C-alpha positions as CSV (number, residue, x, y, z in Angstrom):
1,M,0.0,0.0,0.0
2,I,1.2,3.5,-0.7
3,H,2.1,6.0,2.0
4,S,-0.8,8.3,1.3
5,V,-3.2,5.6,2.6
6,A,-1.1,4.7,5.6
7,K,-3.7,5.9,8.1
8,Y,-6.3,3.6,6.6
9,A,-4.0,0.6,6.5
10,R,-2.8,1.1,10.1
11,A,-6.2,1.6,11.5
12,A,-7.7,-1.3,9.7
13,A,-4.7,-3.4,10.9
14,T,-5.4,-2.7,14.6
15,I,-6.9,-6.1,15.5
16,R,-4.1,-8.3,14.1
17,G,-1.6,-6.2,12.3
18,R,-1.9,-6.6,8.5
19,A,-0.4,-3.8,6.4
20,I,3.4,-3.6,6.5
21,S,4.5,-0.1,7.4
22,V,8.2,0.2,6.6
23,R,10.1,2.5,9.0
24,S,12.4,4.3,6.6
25,S,12.1,7.2,4.1
26,S,14.4,5.2,1.8
27,V,11.6,2.8,1.0
28,R,9.5,4.4,-1.7
29,Y,6.5,2.2,-1.4
30,S,5.0,0.3,1.5
31,I,5.2,-3.5,1.3
32,P,1.9,-5.3,0.3
33,S,-0.1,-7.1,3.0
34,R,-0.2,-10.7,3.6
35,A,-3.0,-13.1,4.5
36,I,-3.7,-17.2,4.6
37,H,-2.4,-21.0,5.0
38,G,-1.5,-24.4,3.5
39,E,-0.2,-28.0,4.0
40,I,2.5,-29.5,6.3
41,S,4.8,-32.2,5.0
42,V,7.5,-33.7,7.3
43,P,9.2,-36.7,5.7
44,N,10.5,-38.3,9.0
45,A,7.3,-38.0,11.0
46,N,5.4,-41.0,12.3
47,H,2.7,-42.1,9.8
48,V,0.0,-42.2,12.5
49,A,0.9,-38.7,13.6
50,I,0.6,-37.5,10.0
51,Q,-2.8,-39.1,9.7
52,M,-4.0,-37.4,13.0
53,V,-2.6,-34.1,11.8
54,N,-4.4,-34.3,8.5
55,Y,-7.6,-35.2,10.2
56,A,-7.4,-32.4,12.7
57,L,-6.6,-29.8,10.1
58,S,-9.3,-31.1,7.7
59,H,-12.0,-31.2,10.5
60,A,-11.2,-27.7,11.8
61,R,-11.2,-26.1,8.3
62,S,-14.2,-27.9,7.0
63,Q,-16.6,-26.1,9.4
64,K,-14.5,-23.0,10.2
65,S,-16.2,-22.7,13.6
66,D,-14.9,-22.2,17.1
67,E,-16.1,-25.7,17.9
68,S,-14.4,-27.4,15.0
69,Y,-11.1,-25.6,15.7
70,A,-11.3,-26.6,19.4
71,Q,-12.0,-30.2,18.4
72,G,-9.0,-30.1,16.0
73,M,-6.8,-28.8,18.7
74,L,-7.9,-31.5,21.0
75,V,-6.9,-34.2,18.5
76,L,-3.5,-32.6,18.1
77,E,-3.0,-32.3,21.9
78,Q,-3.8,-36.0,22.2
79,C,-1.4,-36.8,19.4
80,L,1.4,-34.8,20.9
81,G,1.0,-36.5,24.2
82,T,1.5,-40.0,22.7
83,Q,4.8,-39.2,20.9
84,P,8.0,-40.6,22.5
85,N,11.0,-38.3,23.1
86,D,14.1,-40.3,22.3
87,D,15.2,-39.9,18.7
88,Q,15.0,-37.7,15.6
89,A,11.8,-39.4,14.2
90,S,9.9,-38.7,17.4
91,H,11.1,-35.1,17.5
92,D,10.1,-34.7,13.9
93,S,6.7,-36.1,14.7
94,K,6.3,-33.7,17.6
95,A,7.3,-30.9,15.4
96,T,4.7,-31.9,12.8
97,V,2.0,-31.7,15.5
98,L,3.2,-28.4,16.9
99,L,3.3,-26.8,13.4
100,A,-0.3,-28.0,12.8
101,M,-1.3,-26.6,16.2
102,S,0.3,-23.2,15.4
103,D,-1.6,-23.2,12.1
104,L,-5.0,-23.8,13.8
105,L,-4.2,-21.2,16.5
106,Y,-3.2,-18.6,13.9
107,E,-6.2,-19.3,11.7
108,S,-8.5,-18.9,14.7
109,G,-6.9,-15.6,15.6
110,N,-4.7,-16.6,18.5
111,S,-1.3,-15.6,17.2
112,S,0.3,-15.4,20.7
113,E,-0.3,-19.1,21.3
114,A,0.8,-19.9,17.8
115,I,4.1,-18.2,18.5
116,E,4.5,-20.3,21.7
117,R,4.0,-23.6,19.7
118,L,6.6,-22.5,17.1
119,K,9.1,-21.8,19.9
120,Q,8.5,-25.3,21.2
121,V,9.4,-26.7,17.7
122,M,12.7,-24.7,17.9
123,S,13.4,-26.3,21.3
124,L,13.3,-29.8,19.8
125,A,17.1,-30.3,19.6
126,L,16.9,-33.7,17.7
127,S,14.4,-32.5,15.1
128,S,15.5,-32.0,11.5
129,L,17.2,-28.7,10.7
130,S,14.7,-28.2,7.8
131,I,11.8,-28.4,10.2
132,R,13.3,-25.9,12.6
133,A,13.9,-23.6,9.6
134,V,10.1,-23.8,9.0
135,A,9.4,-22.9,12.6
136,V,11.8,-20.0,12.4
137,E,10.3,-18.7,9.2
138,A,6.8,-18.9,10.6
139,L,7.9,-17.4,13.9
140,V,9.5,-14.4,12.3
141,G,6.4,-14.0,10.1
142,L,4.1,-13.8,13.2
143,L,6.5,-11.6,15.1
144,V,6.7,-9.2,12.2
145,Q,2.9,-9.3,11.8
146,S,2.4,-8.4,15.4
147,G,4.8,-5.5,15.3
148,Q,7.6,-7.2,17.3
149,D,10.3,-6.1,14.9
150,D,13.2,-6.3,17.3
151,A,12.2,-9.8,18.5
152,S,11.9,-11.0,14.9
153,L,15.3,-9.6,14.1
154,M,16.8,-11.5,17.0
155,V,15.3,-14.7,15.9
156,A,16.4,-14.2,12.3
157,D,19.9,-13.2,13.3
158,E,20.4,-16.2,15.6
159,F,19.3,-18.6,12.9
160,L,21.4,-17.0,10.2
161,E,24.5,-16.8,12.4
162,R,24.4,-20.6,13.0
163,G,25.7,-21.1,9.5
164,H,24.0,-23.5,7.1
165,E,26.2,-23.0,4.1
166,N,26.5,-26.8,3.6
167,L,22.7,-26.9,3.2
168,Q,22.0,-24.4,0.4
169,D,18.2,-24.4,0.7
170,V,18.3,-23.8,4.4
171,A,20.9,-21.1,4.0
172,A,18.8,-19.4,1.3
173,T,15.7,-19.6,3.6
174,A,17.8,-18.0,6.5
175,K,18.8,-15.1,4.2
176,T,15.3,-14.6,3.1
177,I,14.0,-14.5,6.6
178,K,16.6,-12.0,7.7
179,G,16.1,-10.0,4.5
180,L,12.3,-9.6,5.1
181,V,12.9,-8.4,8.7
182,E,15.5,-5.9,7.5
183,L,13.1,-4.6,4.9
184,V,10.3,-4.2,7.4
185,K,12.6,-2.2,9.7
186,G,13.5,0.0,6.7
187,N,17.1,-1.2,6.3
188,T,17.0,-1.5,2.5
189,E,20.7,-1.8,2.0
190,S,21.0,-4.8,4.4
191,A,17.9,-6.3,2.8
192,E,19.3,-6.0,-0.7
193,S,22.6,-7.7,0.3
194,L,20.6,-10.6,1.7
195,F,18.3,-11.0,-1.2
196,G,21.2,-10.7,-3.7
197,G,21.6,-13.8,-5.8
198,L,18.4,-15.5,-4.6
199,E,16.5,-14.9,-7.9
200,N,18.8,-17.4,-9.7
201,H,18.6,-19.9,-6.9
202,D,16.5,-23.1,-7.3
203,I,14.7,-22.1,-4.0
204,C,13.5,-18.8,-5.5
205,K,9.8,-19.7,-5.6
206,G,7.0,-19.6,-3.1
207,N,7.8,-17.5,0.0
208,V,11.4,-16.7,-1.2
209,A,10.1,-15.2,-4.4
210,L,7.3,-13.4,-2.6
211,S,9.7,-11.8,0.0
212,Y,12.1,-10.7,-2.8
213,G,9.1,-9.4,-4.7
214,E,8.0,-7.3,-1.7
215,F,11.5,-5.8,-1.5
216,L,11.5,-4.9,-5.2
217,H,7.9,-3.5,-4.9
218,A,8.9,-1.4,-1.8
219,T,11.9,0.0,-3.6
220,G,10.0,0.8,-6.8
221,N,11.2,-1.9,-9.2
222,F,7.7,-2.8,-10.3
223,E,8.6,-4.8,-13.4
224,K,10.9,-7.2,-11.5
225,A,8.5,-7.3,-8.5
226,K,5.7,-8.5,-10.8
227,E,7.9,-11.2,-12.1
228,M,8.7,-12.4,-8.6
229,Y,5.0,-12.3,-7.5
230,Q,4.1,-14.4,-10.6
231,K,6.9,-16.8,-9.7
232,A,5.6,-17.1,-6.2
233,I,2.1,-17.8,-7.3
234,Q,3.3,-20.5,-9.8
235,G,5.6,-22.0,-7.3
236,A,2.8,-22.4,-4.7
237,A,0.6,-23.9,-7.4
238,D,3.2,-26.4,-8.5
239,T,4.0,-27.5,-4.9
240,K,1.5,-30.1,-3.6
241,E,3.1,-30.4,-0.1
242,S,5.6,-28.4,1.8
243,M,7.0,-27.9,5.2
244,S,5.5,-24.5,6.0
245,S,3.2,-23.0,8.6
246,C,1.0,-20.0,9.6
247,N,1.4,-17.0,7.4
248,M,4.3,-18.6,5.5
249,N,2.6,-21.7,4.1
250,L,1.5,-22.5,0.6
251,K,-2.0,-21.0,0.7
252,A,-0.6,-18.0,2.6
253,V,2.0,-17.4,0.0
254,S,-0.3,-17.9,-3.0
255,L,-2.9,-15.4,-1.6
256,A,-0.3,-12.9,-0.5
257,A,1.4,-12.9,-3.9
258,T,-1.9,-12.5,-5.7
259,F,-3.0,-9.7,-3.4
260,A,0.4,-8.0,-3.8
261,L,0.3,-8.4,-7.6
262,G,-3.1,-6.7,-7.6
263,Q,-1.8,-3.8,-5.6
264,L,1.2,-3.5,-7.9
265,E,-1.1,-3.3,-11.0
266,S,-3.0,-0.6,-9.2
267,H,0.1,1.4,-8.4
268,V,1.2,1.4,-12.1
269,G,-2.3,2.3,-13.4
270,N,-3.3,-1.1,-14.9
271,F,-6.7,-0.9,-13.2
272,G,-8.3,-3.7,-15.3
273,D,-5.7,-6.2,-14.3
274,A,-5.7,-4.9,-10.8
275,E,-9.4,-5.4,-10.4
276,E,-9.3,-8.9,-11.9
277,T,-6.3,-9.9,-9.6
278,L,-7.7,-8.4,-6.5
279,T,-11.1,-10.1,-7.1
280,S,-9.3,-13.4,-7.5
281,A,-7.6,-12.8,-4.1
282,L,-10.9,-11.8,-2.5
283,T,-12.6,-15.0,-3.8
284,S,-9.7,-17.2,-2.5
285,A,-9.9,-15.5,1.0
286,E,-13.6,-15.9,1.2
287,E,-13.4,-19.6,0.1
288,H,-10.7,-20.4,2.7
289,Y,-11.8,-18.3,5.6
290,G,-15.5,-17.5,5.1
291,H,-17.0,-14.1,4.1
292,N,-16.7,-12.6,7.5
293,H,-13.1,-13.2,8.3
294,P,-10.8,-10.2,9.0
295,K,-8.5,-11.2,6.2
296,V,-11.4,-10.6,3.8
297,G,-11.4,-7.0,5.1
298,V,-7.7,-6.6,4.4
299,I,-8.3,-7.4,0.7
300,L,-11.4,-5.2,0.6
301,T,-9.2,-2.4,1.7
302,G,-6.9,-3.1,-1.2
303,V,-9.9,-3.1,-3.6
304,A,-11.1,0.2,-2.2
305,L,-7.6,1.8,-2.6
306,M,-7.5,0.6,-6.2
307,Y,-10.8,2.3,-6.9
308,R,-9.5,5.5,-5.3
309,N,-6.4,5.4,-7.5
310,K,-8.5,4.8,-10.5
311,A,-10.9,7.6,-9.8
312,K,-8.0,10.1,-9.3
313,K,-6.3,9.1,-12.5
314,E,-9.4,8.9,-14.7
315,R,-11.4,11.5,-12.9
316,S,-14.3,9.0,-12.7
317,S,-17.0,8.2,-10.2
318,S,-15.1,5.1,-9.0
319,I,-14.3,7.0,-5.9
320,L,-17.9,6.6,-4.8
321,I,-17.4,2.9,-4.5
322,Q,-14.5,3.1,-1.9
323,E,-16.4,4.4,1.1
324,G,-18.7,1.4,1.3
325,L,-15.7,-1.0,0.8
326,F,-13.7,0.8,3.5
327,R,-16.6,0.6,6.0
328,R,-17.2,-3.1,5.3
329,A,-13.5,-3.7,5.7
330,L,-13.3,-1.9,9.0
331,E,-16.4,-3.9,10.2
332,L,-14.7,-7.2,9.3
333,M,-11.5,-6.3,10.9
334,K,-13.3,-5.0,14.0
335,A,-11.4,-1.7,13.8
336,P,-12.8,1.4,15.6
337,P,-15.2,3.4,13.4
338,L,-14.4,6.7,11.7
339,D,-14.8,9.6,14.1
340,S,-17.0,12.6,13.4
341,D,-14.1,14.4,11.5
342,G,-13.7,11.5,9.1
343,T,-10.3,10.6,10.5
344,F,-9.1,7.7,12.6
345,K,-8.6,8.4,16.2
346,R,-4.9,8.9,17.2
347,E,-4.6,6.0,19.6
348,I,-5.2,3.5,16.8
349,L,-2.7,5.0,14.4
350,E,0.2,2.8,15.6
351,P,2.6,1.3,13.0
352,Q,1.3,-2.1,11.9
353,V,3.1,-4.9,10.0
354,L,2.3,-7.8,7.7
């Protein structure tokens, strides 16, 4: 989202922190928002644990109710309690369950508990490095989303400093995680040094491509950013299973990249493409979360901003559409209403992220 609409993005983000607000004047454009989830695949996990995880996730998401999510969590808690604690396979199984628990907690709006489950994954010393990388990636994503930039930087730094150069994919993931945090904090030079070379790496798809695209978008390289967003969308579509969690998994990446691409098209004045792409993102969010989820409000905000940009450029009546969209978005995100002066009250104008 562009700086001129920061007050809308920040106020609308009050409940869970959606729109990235980069803390630096060197960043020319704010980073697009993120939203949604996907599958967990852990090769070493116990087969029974995998079945229970799949059942719990499927049951919770099939009804999308408080009760179904609670029942899914109960299944996962029972599964976690039956896992041994003596070898890598058992730790990987525990990690699988904890990642699934973090997914359900995040989807039901409990990010703080999701963060705690991800920290538990990181404490499983015998678990696979690739699984811990997933936990770090998701943890950083949630910390950034909740505005805990310093905490996210500490986690990213610690993971990067451990050194994983012998595992190129893990090393690339570590650099991407740190690069995203540096970008959110407005350290564009540091972010650029970390993203450098990733576009030619085999791992540059999905979240890596999305994060790099956000950097390019924020610094005004729209053509390259569009290419990265499309690469992220295609990468998510081509990947049937992945080790990922919370706002970093397959569905999250696909929706985020689609939403970001729609915002980019709006920024450059391609309003036809922007409307089509944002509508696609809106449909996906509604199908996955339901029509009344806060994430739907995030995308409605993007649609409203697109119509405002269109009205300004074309001097058209499109601007009349935006007020209704903004009000519906604020309602869905449970943000405080507009005050009598038509501005957002000062106490809700805190910097929000992701």
